[in-house]
C-alpha positions as semicolon CSV with decimal commas, in nm:
position;residue;x (nm);y (nm);z (nm)
1;M;0,249;-0,112;-1,013
2;K;-0,065;-0,169;-0,808
3;C;-0,144;0,032;-0,495
4;I;-0,349;-0,064;-0,191
5;A;-0,436;0,218;0,049
6;V;-0,482;0,136;0,419
7;Y;-0,660;0,417;0,604
8;T;-0,497;0,435;0,946
9;S;-0,216;0,640;1,098
10;N;-0,143;0,371;1,358
11;F;0,165;0,167;1,260
12;E;0,085;-0,108;1,509
13;V;-0,262;-0,159;1,361
14;F;-0,118;-0,151;1,008
15;S;0,148;-0,405;1,104
16;D;-0,113;-0,636;1,258
17;I;-0,329;-0,647;0,942
18;Y;-0,054;-0,615;0,675
19;E;-0,049;-0,984;0,568
20;Q;-0,427;-0,997;0,564
21;V;-0,439;-0,683;0,346
22;I;-0,183;-0,825;0,102
23;N;-0,384;-1,148;0,073
24;T;-0,727;-0,984;0,035
25;P;-0,845;-0,995;-0,327
26;L;-0,961;-0,652;-0,442
27;A;-1,095;-0,530;-0,775
28;E;-0,974;-0,192;-0,902
29;N;-1,123;0,091;-0,692
30;E;-1,286;-0,159;-0,454
31;E;-1,300;-0,087;-0,081
32;K;-1,319;-0,344;0,199
33;I;-1,300;-0,336;0,577
34;V;-1,025;-0,546;0,741
35;E;-1,051;-0,563;1,120
36;G;-1,229;-0,226;1,129
37;I;-0,984;-0,053;0,893
38;T;-1,084;0,059;0,543
39;I;-0,857;-0,060;0,263
40;S;-0,893;0,015;-0,106
41;E;-0,736;-0,092;-0,433
42;S;-0,621;0,226;-0,606
43;G;-0,545;0,062;-0,940
44;E;-0,231;0,115;-1,144
45;V;0,004;0,385;-1,019
46;P;0,276;0,532;-1,243
47;E;0,636;0,489;-1,126
48;N;0,687;0,868;-1,115
49;Y;0,417;0,896;-0,841
50;L;0,620;0,667;-0,617
51;Q;0,941;0,862;-0,683
52;K;0,767;1,196;-0,620
53;M;0,619;1,076;-0,290
54;K;0,953;0,929;-0,170
55;A;1,111;1,274;-0,208
56;K;0,867;1,442;0,033
57;P;1,003;1,492;0,386
58;E;0,670;1,403;0,553
59;V;0,657;1,059;0,387
60;V;0,799;0,752;0,560
61;V;0,929;0,489;0,315
62;M;0,948;0,120;0,403
63;K;1,065;-0,165;0,180
64;V;0,983;-0,537;0,189
65;R;1,285;-0,649;-0,011
66;E;1,204;-1,019;-0,053
67;R;0,872;-0,927;-0,220
68;N;0,985;-0,599;-0,385
69;I;0,700;-0,416;-0,207
70;T;0,728;-0,048;-0,113
71;I;0,514;0,101;0,162
72;L;0,465;0,474;0,206
73;Q;0,313;0,623;0,521
74;H;0,189;0,980;0,522
75;G;-0,089;1,146;0,713
76;E;-0,369;0,901;0,789
77;V;-0,280;0,648;0,520
78;F;-0,035;0,373;0,435
79;E;0,010;0,298;0,063
80;I;0,135;-0,047;-0,033
81;F;0,292;-0,061;-0,381
82;I;0,304;-0,410;-0,529
83;P;0,478;-0,473;-0,862
84;E;0,265;-0,657;-1,116
85;L;0,388;-1,006;-1,187
86;V;0,525;-1,043;-1,537
87;T;0,446;-1,378;-1,695
88;Q;0,608;-1,501;-2,012
């Protein structure tokens, strides 16, 4: 599962740039600025990290069901978890 970190605590700002963030190509550990907000590709994240974070009371969990994307918001960061596409 790949993770993109968006460094803002403002949900409205996050919501405004979400689609742009999802569609911005990033290499692993690369940072870019999108409309004044720093985003970074955090690389592969193990499934147990996501489960551990979901259990914390200070973490807000959002789900984009049609794309199977999970978004965690905690502190000054939103983390977007995108499943890797499996091709056969």
